[in-house]
N, C-alpha and C positions, 0 to 999 in steps of 0.2 A: 353324540356330538351336537352341540347347539347350532342351529341353523341361523345364520346371519343374512339379512337381506339389505342390499344397498340398491336404492332406486334412483336412477339418473334420468331426468327428463331432458330431452333434446329441445331446448327452448327455441321459440320463434317469435319473440316479443318485439324485435326491432326490425327495421327495414333491411339491415345488412347481416350477413354471416361472415365469419372470419375463416379463410382458408388456412391450411397448415403453413403456407408461406407468409401469412400475415396480411394478405390482400383482402379488402372489404368488397363484398359483392351483394347484389340485390337478393332478397330472400326468395323471390319468385323463381321457381325452377332451379334451385342451387345445384342439383345433381349434375347439370351440364358442365360445371366447373371442375368436376371430378372425373370427367370422361377419360382422360389418359390413365388415371389410377384404375378405373374399372376395366379398361382395355388390357391391363396387365393381369387381371384375374379371370377374364372371360373373353371368348371369341364369338359369343352369341350375337350375331349381327342384328337380330330383331330387338334384343334388349338394349344394345348400344344405340340403336336408332331411336328408341323411346327416350333415351336420356338426352339426346341432342335437341329434339323437338317432337312432341307427341302429336300424332295424327289420329283423330277419332275415327274408328272403323265403322262408318255408316253402312248399313245394309241397303238403304235407299236415301234419296235426298230428303232432308227434313223440310217440312212445310207446315206452317201454322199461322193463323191470323194473330195480330198483335193482341195479347191478353188484356182484358179490362179487369184490373185487380182492385178490389175494395179492401183497404187496410183497416183492421180493427185496432183500436188504441192499445189493447192489451198485448197485441202481437208485434207492434212496431215501436214500442217504447224503447228507446236506445238504438233504433235502427241507424240513424245518422252517424252516431259515434262508431258503430261497428263497421259501417262502410268506410269511414275515414281510417280506421285501423287497417283494413285490407288495402286501401290505397297507399298508406305509409309503408306497408310491407312489399308493395309492388305487385301484388297478385290481382289487383283490380285497378282499372283505369277508366276515365271518362271517355266517351266516344260519341259518334254521330249515328243517327239511324241510317241504315243502308239497305240495299236490295238483298233478297235471299237470306236475311238475318233470321235468328230465332230468339224470341224474347220469352223468358220464363218468369214465373212469379217468385216472390221471395218472402221469407218469414224468419223469425228468430226462435231458437229453442234454448231452454235453460239447462246448463250442464250441472252435474252433481255438485261441483264446487261453488255454484251460485252464479258463475259467469254465463254470458250469453254467446251462442254460436250462430253466425249468419248462415242461413241455408238458401241456396238457389234450388228451387223445386224443379228437378229435371225429369219428373215422372213422364211428361209428354215426349221430351227429347229422347229419352232412353228407348222409346218404342222404335226409333229409327236406327239404333245402334246394334251392331252384331256382337253378341256375347259368346265368349268361349268358355265352356265349362271346364273346370279344373278340380283336382282333388289334392288336398294338402296331405303329405305323407305323415302317417302317425309316428309317434316316438318309437325309436328302435327298442327301448327298454321301458318297463312300467315306471310311472312317476315316482313311486317310493324309492326306486334305485337312485335317482338323481338327488333326492332329498338327503340320502344317507352320505353322500359324498362330502358335503360340508358347506362351503361358501358359494353363494350365487349372486350375480350382479344382474339386475334387470334394467334394460335400456328401453325407453319409451319415446317414440316420436310423436309430438303433439300435432303436427300437421304433415302426415305422411304423403297425402295425395298432392298437396301443393308443391311437392318437390319436383314435379314434372312440368316443364315449360311447354305451353301449347304452340304449335305451329301457327303463325300469324293468320293464315287463310282459314283456320278453324275457329278462331276466337269469336267470330260473328255469330256463332251458334250458342254462345254462352253469355248472352246479354240479359240485362234486366233494367227496369225503369223505376226510379224513385224520385219523388218531388219534381216530376217533369224533366228529369235529367237521365240520360242513357249511360250505362256503364257496361263493361265487359270484363271477363276474367282473362288473365294472361297465363294462368297456370291451371292445371287440372283441379277442379273443385270437388268438395264433398258431394256425394249423391250421384255422381256419374257411374253408370253400371259397370264400366270396364276398370274402375279404379282398383278394387281389390285384386283382380287378376294381374294387372300390370305390376303393382307393388310386390305381390307375392312372387312373380317370376324373377324380378330383379333381386329380391332378398334371397331367393334360392341360390343364385350365383354367389352372393356374398357369404352365405352360410357354408356353402360348399368349399369356398376358399379357406374359411376359418378352420373347418374340420380337416382339410388337407394339411394344415399347419398345427395339427394336434390340439386344437382348442375345442373343448366340449361345449356345444351350444345348441339351443333349441329356439326356433322362431315361429311366430304365428302373426301374420300381417305386420303391425307396427310394434309388436312386442318381441324383444330378443332377450334370451336368457343365457348368460355366460356362466359356466360352472367350473369350479376349481376346488382343490383340497384345502387351500388356505386363503386368507384375505389378501395377502401379498401377491400370491400367484394369480388370483382373480383380477386384481387391479392392473396387472401387467398385460392382461388380455386386450 
């Protein structure tokens, strides 16, 4: 049987996302708008709490002097435009310098498709964060078994971590300075050490619900694989 692959990317290119009811909402932390839906598939209070507003689990109070960052032209080319993109999406906002804040350095990396990704270097902040180790369950059957079934649909989230809105009192720890202006993240950014754990725990609840409804699926972080015997059956998943 010929294996067909359909790849659907969950785009986050505009400031708003559309709910099933047709309502437009900010892209920053959009999972909170699906809180009632998630309540219907899980009673995990910890997971549901993350969806409302995420609190960074610090092991101790973060402290650090304001960093003096020297920008290399090769690393900041296009920085202003990338920051503006994040502002339009609602995941970054301008702010003032405050007490007990934590300011991290920034840089850009080039993605395989040639686009650039804004990175908030959280290496220092992560030292103050309590990390929970977890193990992702292996596939119940060997991979060749799934390939023989037939059609599979791959779902990819481009911005999985930005799905989580940060509690306001924790946003001061995710600040950066560029061109003498201060900014902060309103949603969980790439690079934070707890990101993979939080996203994986929530996706486990979603995948569990799908399997209980006889939908064959496999998930790993922001990749979800839906598998069916035909293209029509796969599209109905």
